C-alpha angles and dihedrals in degrees: 000000000000114000094174095249115168125209092267091054089052092048091051091048092049091050099046093048091073105026144001113194114262097232142116090259106026095166091052088055091048089049091056089050091054099034093251137117121254088251092053092051091048091046092052093048091046091052091050088049091052090050090053093244093116114042102165136025115177148096127290104230123208093223097181088059086061092051093253125142126230135173141176112235127203117196144168119232130175116241092243090061097052093099090052088052091052093046091048100049101039092078097046111092092187089069101085101175134017129180138178116215133189094242140093089267092050105164121063127176141162125226123196115183139162092262143355094265093056091042092052092045089056091050090049091049092051091045091053101039096042093041094234111189104206124012128189126183111215106198120200113257097180133004121234112184114198120193112218121187123170114209103227 
């Protein structure tokens, strides 16, 4: 699939996959690195966003270090309640990921909240409003951080 990326687009993508400068004007700093203006860097990234090449640009926060509580949840939901699931979760910013799978446990989501009580209240709300049948919290036992970088 050709998305008309030039070499500079590829260089920018390769760079921002691993690090964006922690600065007041990070794209201005990236611009200096690539011989571009801040506006040109933002324009290129915006174009790649519009093309669907970039789908997320943001930090990865170590939430346990902030005293926050997160958990992966596996659930069972009937097909006729999928719209209720979508309506329920779309307004909950603490739900960071949600997936449907072709499996008995067909709905998976992650919740990260300021504490366990708030996290569990969110899970209970989703369970009730989306009519989830079975729900299992799968707490993290050990963290394995994998660095993934795609050479563009």
